[in-house]
C-alpha positions in Angstrom: -61.5 6.5 -6.6 -62.7 3.9 -9.1 -65.4 4.3 -11.8 -66.8 7.6 -10.5 -69.8 8.9 -12.5 -71.7 12.1 -11.9 -74.4 13.8 -13.9 -76.5 16.9 -13.5 -79.6 16.3 -15.6 -78.4 15.8 -19.1 -75.0 17.2 -18.3 -72.3 14.6 -17.6 -69.8 16.0 -15.1 -67.7 12.8 -14.5 -67.3 9.7 -16.6 -65.5 6.6 -15.2 -62.9 8.5 -13.2 -60.1 6.6 -11.5 -57.7 8.5 -9.2 -55.2 7.6 -6.6 -53.7 10.0 -4.0 -50.7 8.9 -2.0 -49.3 10.0 1.4 -46.8 12.9 1.2 -48.1 14.0 -2.2 -49.3 17.3 -3.5 -51.4 16.3 -6.5 -52.5 19.0 -9.0 -55.8 18.9 -10.8 -56.0 21.0 -14.0 -58.5 21.3 -16.8 -60.8 23.8 -18.6 -63.7 25.3 -16.7 -66.4 22.6 -16.6 -64.0 19.7 -16.9 -65.1 18.2 -13.6 -62.4 19.2 -11.2 -64.6 20.8 -8.6 -67.3 18.0 -9.0 -64.6 15.4 -8.4 -63.2 17.0 -5.2 -66.6 17.9 -3.8 -67.6 14.2 -3.9 -64.4 13.4 -2.0 -65.1 16.1 0.6 -68.7 15.1 1.3 -70.5 18.0 -0.5 -72.4 15.7 -2.8 -72.7 12.1 -3.8 -71.5 10.3 -6.9 -74.0 8.5 -9.1 -71.7 5.4 -9.4 -68.3 4.2 -8.4 -66.3 3.6 -5.2 -64.0 5.7 -3.0 -61.7 4.1 -0.4 -59.9 6.1 2.3 -57.3 4.1 4.3 -58.6 1.0 2.5 -62.1 1.5 3.9 -65.3 2.6 1.9 -65.6 6.4 2.1 -69.1 7.9 2.0 -69.1 11.0 4.2 -72.6 12.3 5.1 -71.6 15.9 4.8 -68.6 18.3 4.5 -68.5 18.5 8.3 -68.5 14.7 8.6 -65.7 14.5 6.1 -63.6 17.1 7.9 -64.1 15.3 11.2 -62.8 12.1 9.7 -59.7 13.6 7.9 -60.6 15.2 4.6 -61.1 18.9 4.4 -61.8 21.2 1.5 -61.4 24.9 0.9 -64.0 25.7 -1.7 -63.6 27.7 -4.9 -65.9 30.6 -4.0 -67.3 31.9 -0.8 -67.3 29.3 2.0 -68.2 31.6 4.9 -71.5 33.0 6.2 -71.4 36.8 6.3 -74.1 37.3 9.0 -72.1 35.6 11.9 -68.7 36.2 13.5 -65.4 34.7 12.5 -65.4 32.4 15.5 -69.0 31.2 14.7 -67.8 30.4 11.1 -64.8 28.5 12.4 -67.0 26.3 14.6 -70.1 26.1 12.5 -72.1 23.1 13.6 -70.0 22.6 16.7 -71.4 25.2 19.1 -72.4 22.4 21.5 -68.7 22.1 22.4 -68.8 25.5 24.0 -72.0 25.1 26.1 -71.9 26.0 29.7 -73.7 24.0 32.5 -76.6 26.4 32.0 -76.9 25.4 28.4 -75.7 28.6 26.9 -72.9 28.9 24.4 -69.7 30.5 25.9 -68.7 33.1 23.3 -65.5 33.8 25.3 -64.4 30.1 25.1 -65.3 29.9 21.4 -63.4 33.1 20.5 -60.4 31.9 22.6 -60.2 28.7 20.6 -60.8 30.6 17.3 -57.8 32.8 18.2 -55.6 29.7 18.5 -56.9 28.4 15.1 -56.1 31.8 13.4 -52.7 31.9 15.0 -51.8 28.5 13.5 -52.1 30.0 10.0 -50.5 33.3 11.0 -53.7 35.3 10.4 -53.0 37.5 13.5 -54.8 40.5 12.1 -58.2 38.8 12.0 -60.2 39.1 15.2 -62.5 36.2 16.2 -65.3 38.4 17.3 -65.5 40.4 14.0 -68.6 40.0 11.8 -67.4 38.0 8.8 -69.1 40.5 6.5 -66.5 43.1 7.5 -63.7 41.0 6.0 -62.4 41.3 2.4 -62.3 38.3 0.1 -58.7 37.3 1.1 -59.5 37.4 4.8 -62.6 35.3 4.4 -60.5 32.7 2.5 -58.0 32.7 5.4 -60.9 32.0 7.8 -61.8 29.0 5.6 -58.2 27.8 5.7 -58.1 28.1 9.5 -61.4 26.2 9.8 -60.0 23.3 7.9 -56.4 23.3 9.3 -57.6 23.3 13.0 -59.0 19.8 12.3 -55.5 18.6 11.2 -56.8 16.9 8.0 -55.0 14.0 6.4 -56.1 15.2 2.9 -56.5 18.9 2.2 -58.4 19.8 -1.0 -57.6 23.4 -2.2 -60.0 24.5 -5.0 -58.7 27.6 -6.8 -58.2 29.3 -3.5 -55.1 31.2 -4.5 -57.0 33.4 -7.0 -58.5 35.2 -4.0 -55.1 35.6 -2.2 -52.3 38.1 -2.4 -48.7 36.9 -2.9 -48.3 36.9 0.9 -51.5 34.9 1.3 -50.4 32.4 -1.4 -47.0 31.9 0.3 -48.8 31.2 3.6 -50.9 28.5 1.9 -47.9 27.0 0.2 -46.2 26.6 3.5 -49.2 24.9 5.0 -49.4 22.5 2.1 -45.7 21.7 2.3 -46.0 21.1 6.1 -48.8 18.6 5.4 -46.6 16.9 2.8 -43.7 16.7 5.2 -46.0 15.0 7.8 -46.9 12.3 5.2 -50.3 13.8 4.6 -51.7 14.8 1.2 -53.0 17.8 -0.8 -55.2 17.9 -3.9 -54.6 21.3 -5.5 -56.8 22.8 -8.2 -55.5 25.9 -10.1 -55.6 27.4 -13.6 -52.2 28.9 -13.1 -49.8 26.6 -14.9 -46.7 28.1 -13.4 -48.2 27.8 -9.9 -49.1 24.1 -10.5 -45.6 23.3 -11.7 -44.1 25.1 -8.7 -46.1 23.4 -5.9 -47.3 20.0 -7.2 -45.4 16.7 -7.3 -47.9 15.2 -9.8 -50.5 16.6 -12.1 -53.8 15.0 -13.4 -55.5 16.6 -16.4 -59.3 16.3 -16.8 -61.3 17.1 -19.9 -65.1 16.7 -20.3 -65.4 14.8 -17.1 -62.7 12.2 -18.0 -59.1 11.9 -16.8 -56.9 12.4 -19.9 -53.4 11.9 -18.5 -51.1 12.3 -15.6 -47.7 14.1 -15.4 -44.9 13.9 -12.8 -42.6 16.8 -12.0 -40.0 15.2 -14.3 -42.4 15.2 -17.3 -43.9 18.7 -16.9 -44.2 20.3 -20.3 -46.3 23.5 -20.9 -47.3 22.6 -24.5 -48.2 19.0 -23.6 -50.2 20.1 -20.6 -52.1 22.7 -22.5 -52.9 20.4 -25.4 -54.2 17.7 -23.1 -56.4 20.2 -21.3 -58.1 21.6 -24.4 -57.7 18.7 -26.8 -55.9 20.7 -29.4 -53.0 23.0 -29.8 -53.8 26.6 -29.0 -54.2 28.8 -32.0 -53.5 32.6 -32.4 -51.9 35.0 -30.0 -52.2 34.6 -26.2 -51.5 38.2 -25.2 -51.3 41.1 -27.6 -48.8 40.7 -30.5 -47.8 44.3 -30.8 -45.1 45.8 -28.7 -45.8 49.6 -28.8 -48.5 51.6 -26.9 -51.4 53.0 -29.0 -54.6 54.9 -28.4 -56.8 57.6 -29.8 -57.0 61.2 -28.7 -60.4 61.3 -27.1 -60.6 60.7 -23.3 -63.5 58.4 -22.4 -62.8 58.2 -18.7 -61.3 60.8 -16.4 -60.8 60.8 -12.6 -59.4 63.7 -10.7 -58.2 63.8 -7.1 -59.9 60.7 -5.8 -59.5 60.6 -2.1 -61.0 58.3 0.6 -61.4 54.6 1.4 -57.6 54.3 1.3 -57.1 56.3 -1.9 -54.9 59.4 -1.8 -55.4 62.1 -4.4 -55.5 59.8 -7.5 -56.0 61.3 -11.0 -56.0 59.4 -14.3 -57.3 59.3 -17.8 -58.2 56.4 -20.1 -58.5 57.2 -23.8 -60.5 55.5 -26.6 -58.6 52.4 -27.8 -56.4 52.3 -24.8 -55.8 49.5 -22.2 -54.6 51.1 -19.0 -53.3 48.7 -16.4 -53.3 49.1 -12.6 -51.1 46.8 -10.5 -49.7 46.5 -7.1 -49.9 44.3 -4.0 -53.4 43.4 -3.0 -53.6 46.0 -0.2 -52.3 48.9 -2.4 -55.8 50.3 -3.1 -56.2 49.2 -6.7 -59.4 47.2 -6.1 -60.9 50.2 -4.3 -59.9 52.4 -7.2 -61.9 50.1 -9.6 -65.0 50.6 -7.4 -64.4 54.3 -7.2 -64.3 54.6 -11.0 -67.7 52.9 -11.1 -69.1 55.2 -8.4 -69.4 52.4 -5.8 -66.8 53.5 -3.3 -67.2 55.9 -0.4 -65.0 58.9 -1.2 -64.3 62.1 0.6 -63.2 64.0 -2.5 -62.7 63.8 -6.2 -64.7 63.4 -9.4 -65.2 60.8 -12.1 -66.6 61.6 -15.6 -67.0 59.9 -18.9 -67.0 62.0 -22.1 -67.5 65.2 -20.0 -70.4 63.8 -18.0 -69.8 63.4 -14.3 -71.3 60.5 -12.3 -71.3 59.4 -8.7 -73.1 56.0 -8.5 -73.3 52.7 -10.5 -76.8 53.6 -11.9 -75.5 56.8 -13.5 -72.3 55.0 -14.6 -74.3 52.3 -16.4 -76.5 54.8 -18.1 -73.5 56.6 -19.4 -71.9 53.5 -20.8 -69.5 52.5 -18.1 -69.3 48.8 -17.1 -67.5 47.2 -14.2 -66.4 43.6 -13.7 -65.7 43.0 -10.0 -63.0 40.7 -8.6 -65.7 39.3 -6.3 -67.7 38.0 -9.2 -70.2 35.8 -7.3 -71.3 38.5 -4.9 -70.8 41.8 -6.8 -71.1 41.0 -10.5 -73.8 38.3 -10.6 -77.1 37.4 -9.1 -76.3 33.7 -8.3 -79.9 32.4 -8.2 -81.0 34.4 -11.3 -80.8 32.9 -14.8 -78.3 33.6 -17.5 -81.0 35.5 -19.3 -81.7 37.9 -16.4 -78.0 38.5 -15.5 -77.2 39.5 -19.1 -80.4 41.4 -19.8 -80.3 43.6 -16.6 -77.7 46.0 -18.0 -79.4 46.3 -21.4 -83.0 47.2 -20.6 -82.9 50.1 -23.1 -82.3 47.6 -25.9 -85.2 45.3 -25.0 -87.9 47.6 -23.7 -90.7 49.3 -25.6 -91.9 52.2 -23.5 -91.8 50.4 -20.1 -92.5 46.9 -21.2 -89.8 44.2 -21.8 -90.3 42.6 -25.2 -89.7 38.9 -24.6 -88.6 38.0 -28.2 -86.3 41.0 -28.3 -84.8 40.0 -24.9 -84.3 36.4 -26.0 -82.5 37.5 -29.2 -80.4 40.0 -27.2 -79.2 37.4 -24.7 -78.7 34.7 -27.3 -76.4 37.0 -29.2 -74.1 37.3 -26.2 -74.3 33.5 -25.5 -73.2 32.8 -29.0 -70.6 35.6 -29.3 -68.9 34.5 -26.1 -69.4 30.8 -26.5 -71.0 30.5 -23.1 -71.5 26.8 -22.3 -75.0 26.3 -20.9 -78.0 24.0 -21.3 -80.3 27.0 -21.9 -80.4 30.7 -21.0 -82.9 29.9 -18.1 -80.1 28.0 -16.3 -79.1 29.7 -13.0 -75.6 31.0 -13.1 -74.9 29.3 -9.7 -74.8 26.0 -11.7 -72.1 27.2 -14.1 -68.3 26.9 -14.1 -66.2 29.9 -13.1 -65.1 30.7 -16.7 -68.7 30.6 -18.0 -69.8 32.8 -15.1 -67.2 35.3 -16.1 -68.4 35.2 -19.7 -71.9 36.1 -18.5 -70.5 39.1 -16.7 -68.7 40.2 -19.9 -71.8 39.6 -21.9 -73.8 41.8 -19.6 -71.6 44.9 -20.4 -70.8 44.1 -24.0 -74.5 43.6 -24.8 -75.3 47.0 -23.2 -72.8 48.7 -25.5 -70.5 49.9 -22.7 -67.7 52.2 -24.1 -65.7 52.1 -20.9 -64.9 48.8 -19.2 -63.3 48.6 -15.7 -62.1 45.0 -15.4 -60.9 44.0 -11.9 -59.0 40.7 -12.1 -61.0 39.7 -15.3 -59.4 36.3 -15.7 -59.6 35.2 -12.1 -60.5 31.5 -11.8 -60.7 30.8 -15.5 -58.8 28.2 -17.5 -56.1 28.9 -20.0 -58.3 28.4 -23.0 -60.9 30.9 -21.7 -58.1 33.3 -20.7 -56.9 33.3 -24.3 -60.3 34.0 -25.6 -60.8 36.8 -23.1 -57.5 38.4 -24.0 -58.5 38.3 -27.7 -61.8 39.8 -26.8 -60.1 42.6 -24.9 -57.8 43.3 -27.8 -60.8 43.4 -30.1 -62.5 45.9 -27.8 -59.4 48.1 -28.0 -59.6 48.0 -31.8 -63.2 49.1 -31.6 -62.2 52.2 -29.6 -63.4 51.2 -26.2 -61.5 52.5 -23.1 -60.4 49.6 -20.9 -58.9 49.6 -17.4 -57.5 46.3 -16.2 -56.7 45.9 -12.5 -54.7 42.7 -12.0 -52.5 40.8 -9.6 -50.9 38.9 -12.5 -47.8 40.6 -13.7 -47.7 38.7 -17.0 -51.3 39.8 -17.7 -50.5 43.5 -17.2 -47.3 43.4 -19.2 -48.9 41.3 -22.0 -52.0 43.4 -22.4 -51.6 47.0 -21.4 -50.6 50.2 -23.2 -49.8 51.9 -20.0 -49.3 50.6 -16.5 -49.9 52.5 -13.2 -48.2 50.9 -10.2 -49.9 51.6 -6.9 -48.7 51.5 -3.3 -50.4 52.7 -0.1 -53.3 54.3 -2.1 -50.9 56.3 -4.3 -49.7 55.9 -7.9 -46.0 55.4 -7.6 -44.9 55.0 -11.2 -46.2 54.9 -14.8 -44.8 52.5 -17.4 -45.4 52.4 -21.1 -45.8 49.3 -23.2 -42.4 48.1 -24.4 -40.7 49.6 -21.3 -42.2 47.2 -18.8 -40.2 44.5 -17.0 -41.0 42.6 -13.9 -38.0 43.7 -11.8 -38.7 47.4 -12.3 -42.4 47.0 -11.6 -41.9 45.0 -8.4 -39.4 47.6 -7.2 -42.2 50.2 -7.1 -44.8 47.8 -5.7 -43.0 46.9 -2.5 
């Protein structure tokens, strides 16, 4: 790539970017949200066109007409968020745009032939449990990601672009993807790998390129990896203040703000818990342990066969009641469950705080504008204006919008499922500081996370789940990875 430029209106996404990718290389791309990583790779993969510059692939000009065209000619991309269509089957997603391959002499599409080839594609990535004839909407986030991986790998790409895919995968899923990446490397093919996880980047990448504000800042090789130097080049300054909490002892107030008793159903087996004011309670485990279902159940959005949830003595059983009672929920599946993608920043933040901006049954525009602007300023949400659709925002800024929705509404209980998924290290630090501040204000916070360091660094208590049951409780100051893992597996 030489001299690549890309702008969206007044926002400059890429500025004079030069990049080389070599055979047999896994090249990492890292940078803050909005630095240009996804824009850069989406141009390579045929999703959009650059405004200026040149790309050459095997020495020839590279201008794919579409993502399908790029994949057919050797460059495939697994996108950051959802890359499947929910209303069709797994097999139809795998061969989207290629149904003519399976036409019979009568002109009909042979579903049997398509599903047989889809089975082979899924077996290549060891996704044996996914059935080709299943509606894609029945799959969870990880399974949908594996379908995307299979769709790309069946084409045997020479360059594979992986855009923050691992944030949606369990450890088992990550290891599967790492094996596929290393097999491509061994075959003399290449991988461009985007991640916000610095430890992961150092583990899997041979080289690392840092972007900031649409420009390439520097390159690192495995021999020159240095955490502080990488972080400083990402954000343009040394990080100030604590990353995780600085205290080492558990603390909370006496009053219980969230209580669940005997939750059963949807994979949960008789779970009871309490979260007190000023407490951060963590829930950890392998991705199939039931912890994500628990988060939904505590917000009233899971199908249970038994049990109760209440806040400050008031029971609720659906999200509408939970919201009215001051309970907020940040879903792991941010783009489909926490945000309305095509709606504006204004509408996404204001929707949970109608009582603050209404007079009788009318929404007061000036009051709404001030209400939303307060959250935009408080959380440093990067946007052109509050009418901007959230679909046009980076992952970290989307997550800030979700936080702003519940903080603006004055929620006293926050259920945070993977709250820092897909955000850069600078935004992570600001979110951890925000969560610590919420603890000081006496809010009750429940963090569900697949990141061990996050749970150990932030929580007063930690519940380890396995097979829908709480296996063990740890207190702050008594947590270590070896003991926690022993109860997870």
